[in-house]
C-alpha positions as a printed Julia matrix, in Angstrom:
380×3 Matrix{Float64}:
  -9.39  -21.08   -2.25
 -10.56  -20.98   -6.23
  -7.24  -18.85   -6.6
  -5.0   -21.56   -4.88
  -6.61  -24.05   -6.89
  -5.92  -22.38  -10.16
  -2.35  -21.26   -9.72
  -1.96  -24.88   -8.76
  -3.16  -26.08  -12.26
  -1.39  -23.57  -13.49
   1.87  -24.89  -12.0
   1.29  -28.61  -13.1
   0.66  -27.53  -16.9
   4.07  -25.48  -16.81
   5.43  -28.21  -15.35
   4.56  -30.65  -17.87
   5.28  -28.49  -20.87
   8.44  -27.53  -19.31
   9.24  -31.72  -19.86
   8.04  -31.86  -22.9
  10.02  -29.05  -24.24
  13.35  -30.24  -22.91
  13.71  -33.68  -21.74
  17.0   -34.15  -19.42
  19.37  -36.04  -21.05
  19.64  -38.33  -18.13
  15.67  -39.16  -18.31
  16.18  -37.61  -14.97
  13.64  -34.66  -13.75
  16.23  -31.74  -11.29
  13.52  -30.35   -8.54
  15.11  -27.57   -6.15
  12.89  -27.56   -3.02
  13.65  -25.02   -0.23
  11.43  -24.54    2.61
  11.52  -21.11    4.13
  10.44  -20.29    7.97
  10.31  -16.4     9.2
   9.26  -15.38   12.98
   8.89  -12.01   13.86
   7.61  -10.13   17.53
   7.22   -6.68   17.05
   5.73   -3.69   19.41
   4.27   -0.47   18.56
   3.07    2.29   20.28
   0.55    3.26   17.31
  -1.3    -0.25   15.78
  -3.37    1.94   13.52
  -0.97    4.73   12.54
  -3.82    7.07   14.06
  -3.54   10.71   14.38
  -1.58   12.18   17.41
  -4.88   14.22   18.5
  -6.74   11.05   18.05
  -8.29    9.29   21.16
  -7.07    6.07   19.74
  -3.04    7.38   19.77
  -2.24    5.46   22.89
  -2.92    1.91   21.35
   0.05    0.36   21.72
   0.21   -3.97   21.38
   2.46   -6.45   20.71
   2.03   -8.82   17.58
   3.71  -11.91   15.82
   3.83  -12.25   12.39
   4.87  -16.12   11.66
   5.49  -17.15    7.98
   5.65  -20.58    6.63
   6.3   -21.4     3.16
   8.43  -23.47    0.36
   9.77  -22.4    -2.74
  10.08  -24.72   -5.49
  12.49  -24.63   -8.65
  13.2   -26.77  -12.09
  15.93  -25.84  -13.72
  15.41  -26.92  -17.6
  17.36  -26.19  -20.75
  14.74  -24.03  -22.26
  12.45  -23.8   -19.5
  13.09  -22.41  -15.91
  10.4   -22.77  -13.25
   9.99  -20.94   -9.92
   7.37  -21.22   -7.38
   7.37  -19.84   -3.97
   4.32  -20.11   -1.46
   4.19  -18.51    2.05
   1.62  -17.86    4.38
   1.43  -14.93    6.71
  -0.37  -15.07   10.0
  -0.72  -11.82   12.11
  -1.43  -12.44   16.06
  -2.03   -9.85   18.36
  -1.22   -9.54   22.06
  -4.48   -7.34   23.18
  -6.64   -6.24   19.9
  -7.15   -9.36   19.08
 -10.05   -8.35   16.47
  -6.93   -7.73   14.27
  -5.55  -10.94   14.07
  -5.22  -12.22   10.44
  -3.77  -15.0     8.25
  -3.68  -14.68    3.87
  -1.55  -16.84    1.48
   1.31  -15.63   -1.2
   2.18  -17.56   -4.12
   4.45  -16.18   -6.7
   4.77  -18.45   -9.57
   7.06  -17.62  -12.71
   8.46  -18.79  -15.77
  11.25  -17.93  -17.75
  12.22  -19.33  -21.6
  14.38  -18.62  -24.77
  12.61  -18.74  -27.51
  14.77  -20.93  -29.63
  13.14  -19.89  -33.31
  13.97  -16.39  -32.62
  17.36  -15.12  -31.63
  17.92  -13.05  -28.56
  14.35  -13.33  -27.42
  13.34  -14.18  -24.04
   9.81  -14.74  -22.58
   8.37  -14.74  -19.16
   5.14  -15.33  -17.72
   3.99  -15.21  -14.12
   0.87  -15.35  -11.8
   1.63  -13.69   -8.58
  -1.5   -14.01   -5.69
  -0.05  -11.13   -3.34
  -0.65   -8.19   -0.98
   0.01   -4.6    -1.63
  -0.51   -1.3     0.1
  -3.49    0.6    -0.26
  -2.94    4.59    1.23
   0.14    6.3     0.71
  -0.81    8.51    3.9
   0.01    5.06    6.35
   3.14    2.75    6.48
   3.6     0.69    3.2
   4.22   -2.39    5.74
   1.55   -1.87    8.21
  -0.84   -4.97    8.49
  -3.81   -2.85    8.22
  -2.86   -1.11    4.92
  -3.19   -4.26    2.73
  -5.31   -5.26   -0.03
  -5.01   -8.56   -2.1
  -4.96   -9.04   -5.37
  -4.28  -11.54   -8.3
  -1.8   -10.49  -11.04
  -1.15  -12.57  -14.5
   1.63  -11.07  -16.43
   3.42  -11.7   -19.8
   7.17  -10.22  -21.19
   8.32  -11.22  -24.13
  11.5    -9.14  -24.69
  14.26   -8.91  -27.34
  17.95   -7.83  -26.78
  20.49   -7.01  -29.99
  24.16   -6.08  -29.18
  25.34   -4.5   -32.67
  28.69   -4.53  -31.1
  30.86   -4.19  -28.18
  29.81   -0.96  -27.11
  26.14   -0.73  -28.2
  22.88   -2.66  -27.24
  19.38   -2.32  -28.51
  16.5    -3.39  -26.52
  12.75   -3.72  -27.15
  10.4    -5.71  -24.87
   6.42   -5.37  -24.08
   4.63   -6.58  -21.06
   1.07   -7.08  -20.58
  -0.7    -7.34  -16.99
  -3.84   -8.29  -15.97
  -4.75   -7.39  -12.52
  -8.1    -8.48   -9.86
  -8.84   -7.31   -6.96
  -9.88  -10.27   -4.37
 -12.09   -8.81   -1.82
  -9.97  -10.42    1.14
  -8.09   -7.59    1.76
  -8.73   -4.69    4.54
  -9.96   -2.79    1.2
 -10.21   -3.37   -2.82
  -8.87   -1.57   -5.88
 -10.1    -0.95   -8.91
  -9.48   -3.95  -11.74
  -7.54   -3.7   -15.37
  -5.54   -4.66  -17.86
  -1.92   -2.61  -18.72
   0.06   -3.01  -21.65
   3.63   -1.39  -21.7
   5.69   -0.6   -24.65
   9.35   -0.06  -24.43
  12.55    0.59  -26.64
  16.08    1.66  -25.61
  19.66    2.24  -26.54
  22.43    1.87  -24.47
  25.71    3.08  -25.17
  29.01    1.81  -23.04
  31.47    4.93  -24.17
  34.39    3.62  -21.74
  34.38    0.76  -18.89
  33.16    4.13  -16.4
  30.69    6.02  -19.06
  27.5     4.8   -20.18
  24.57    6.37  -22.15
  21.08    5.45  -22.57
  17.79    6.39  -24.6
  14.86    5.09  -23.9
  10.97    5.6   -24.55
   8.03    3.79  -23.29
   4.29    3.98  -23.97
   1.61    2.76  -21.36
  -2.23    1.73  -21.71
  -3.88    1.3   -18.93
  -7.83   -0.08  -19.56
  -9.59    0.02  -16.03
 -12.84   -1.9   -15.85
 -14.82    1.01  -14.54
 -12.83    3.89  -14.88
 -11.52    5.68  -17.97
  -8.69    4.55  -19.71
  -5.4     5.99  -18.69
  -2.27    6.4   -21.22
   1.4     7.27  -20.79
   4.18    8.62  -22.93
   7.89    8.75  -21.41
  10.95    9.42  -23.56
  14.47    9.18  -21.32
  18.04    9.76  -21.32
  20.27    8.54  -19.04
  24.21    8.18  -18.03
  25.88    6.5   -15.57
  29.48    7.46  -14.48
  32.29    5.57  -12.19
  33.98    8.23  -10.73
  36.31    6.03   -9.0
  36.53    1.99   -8.86
  33.78    1.65   -6.07
  31.8     4.84   -6.45
  29.03    5.34   -9.37
  26.56    7.95  -10.13
  23.19    7.41  -12.09
  21.16   10.04  -13.76
  18.48   10.01  -15.78
  15.83   12.61  -16.95
  12.71   12.04  -18.69
   9.2    13.53  -19.42
   5.85   11.89  -18.91
   3.1    12.82  -21.1
  -0.39   11.34  -20.08
  -3.82   11.57  -21.3
  -6.85   10.56  -19.09
 -10.5    11.22  -20.87
  -9.0    13.04  -23.31
  -7.47   15.21  -20.83
  -3.84   15.61  -20.97
  -0.79   16.67  -18.94
   3.22   16.57  -19.13
   5.22   16.94  -16.69
   9.96   15.78  -15.93
  10.36   12.82  -14.27
  14.05   12.42  -12.85
  16.22    9.99  -10.98
  19.58   10.85   -9.47
  21.43    8.12   -7.3
  25.17    8.34   -5.54
  26.29    4.73   -4.59
  29.17    3.25   -3.32
  29.93   -0.53   -3.1
  33.03   -2.03   -1.37
  32.95   -5.75   -2.35
  30.16   -7.22    0.15
  31.3    -5.22    3.71
  29.89   -2.03    2.84
  27.15   -0.47    0.36
  26.27    3.67    1.18
  23.23    4.62   -1.76
  21.67    8.49   -1.7
  18.95    8.77   -4.21
  16.35   10.88   -5.23
  13.55   10.5    -7.73
  10.41   11.92   -9.2
   7.59    9.71  -10.97
   4.27    9.62  -11.97
   1.9     6.78  -10.82
  -1.19    5.74  -10.32
  -3.26    4.14   -6.94
  -5.11    1.24   -6.73
  -8.4     3.19   -7.28
  -6.92    4.64  -10.14
  -6.06    8.21   -9.04
  -3.11    9.89  -10.74
  -0.38   11.34   -8.08
   3.37   12.54   -8.33
   6.02   11.53   -5.93
   9.08   12.95   -5.01
  11.36   10.42   -2.69
  14.57   10.73   -0.9
  16.69    8.09    0.45
  19.52    7.39    1.91
  20.52    3.71    2.6
  23.33    1.32    3.66
  24.68   -2.26    4.52
  27.76   -3.1     6.53
  29.15   -6.02    7.31
  32.03   -5.67    9.74
  32.63   -9.51   11.01
  31.41  -12.49    9.04
  28.33  -12.83   11.4
  27.75   -9.34   12.25
  25.63   -6.94    9.77
  24.0    -4.01   10.19
  21.35   -1.98    7.61
  18.64    0.21    7.05
  17.21    3.23    5.74
  16.38    6.64    6.17
  13.45    7.91    3.41
  11.3    10.84    2.86
   8.52   11.05    0.27
   5.92   13.98   -0.88
   2.8    12.74   -2.92
   1.36   15.18   -5.13
  -2.37   14.6    -5.55
  -4.66   17.48   -7.63
  -6.16   18.41   -4.46
  -4.0    17.29   -1.46
  -0.44   16.7    -0.44
   1.03   14.1     1.71
   4.56   14.18    3.41
   5.91   10.94    4.95
   9.43    9.85    6.66
  10.64    6.7     7.68
  13.72    5.46    9.27
  14.4     1.95    9.7
  17.47    0.52   11.25
  18.65   -3.05   11.62
  21.45   -5.39   13.34
  21.47   -9.26   11.6
  23.32  -11.8    13.43
  24.15  -14.46   10.78
  24.35  -18.13   13.06
  24.54  -19.96    9.7
  24.42  -19.68    5.88
  20.94  -20.49    6.5
  19.53  -18.93    9.9
  20.21  -15.35   10.78
  18.73  -12.94   13.64
  17.46   -9.85   12.77
  16.34   -6.89   15.29
  15.95   -3.03   14.85
  13.75   -0.1    15.05
  11.28    1.23   12.58
  10.02    5.29   12.73
   7.3     6.16   10.7
   5.66    9.85   10.79
   3.12   12.07    8.81
   3.53   15.48    8.37
   0.34   17.58    9.27
  -0.98   19.25    5.75
  -3.83   20.83    4.48
  -5.84   17.42    3.91
  -4.07   14.93    6.64
  -3.32   15.43   10.21
   0.04   14.33   12.01
   0.8    11.18   12.95
   3.7     8.54   14.0
   4.54    5.17   15.44
   7.63    3.84   17.1
   8.18    0.17   16.47
  10.4    -2.23   17.71
  10.77   -6.21   16.32
  13.26   -9.05   16.46
  13.01  -12.03   14.29
  14.6   -14.98   13.14
  14.58  -16.35    9.24
  15.35  -20.0     8.23
  16.13  -21.0     4.23
  16.69  -24.55    3.97
């Protein structure tokens, strides 16, 4: 509750500062209020994603997810304020011990600094749930930890001419886990420095050079640093088909132990207005889990969205991940397919199927689950 009260105070301060920075010419304040409501009923044949050989493997159940909320926006000449509050409540049919509810709050402020040309400042506060274990599905209700995250992002963008642009930005993050989730993480402060140059050689070809430096200072763990230079290209072969490629190198240091390796991203995307979107992507990157452990992630993904009619749409993806730790390797597969029926601009129905699988490795047993869901989303 203290976190919620602190956020409400934060909202009030930003609201007053926004009015004082740029009062409307007509003396009236515009406030956009948008209530929203989601409800979804799901059946899963493995509620805890336990191993196929476990005695609990056959634990299937229905559960409902109800998410009421409201979004608030205050547009301003110099300051743009957004807030979104949602309450998530899970209720199971048989396993009532898993019933739970939690708050999700997202506050964001963006402001162009008039005293510095081309400079923008964003800051915000999030009270959110994040996945805990990479060997479980990311959206599994039991696989969540709650944290509070404050961020500050000043940035500078300068167009040298029609074809060249420079960018520099800094981000500060402070993350504190609240202990109200299923488990807890390591609290930390992080600093990110980024600089880049982009060249628009032609309408169909873009080239970029970027560099980043990260310092993650944990409260109880050694400090982690990472330097990442990167080069990338974007090529449009035909009107609706685009290829993107980025290759970089990460050099990291933990407690005076250094390590380096390649990082890369490749994708091919086909977009046909709002009717058809198909994307295939592969990436390798270096990450930290919520306990501060390093791992390398390889992800292969094919996603699509197809809307053959005004009121009917289909979307989904197929995804394969490999997580490489120094002492273990985890392989995960997920397939998600959904059908969307648009009742109106503000209401849609959605139903679908999700399959998750964890492959057997030296450190993990094989596990799988099937989920079927039906839901409704309303945005007023």
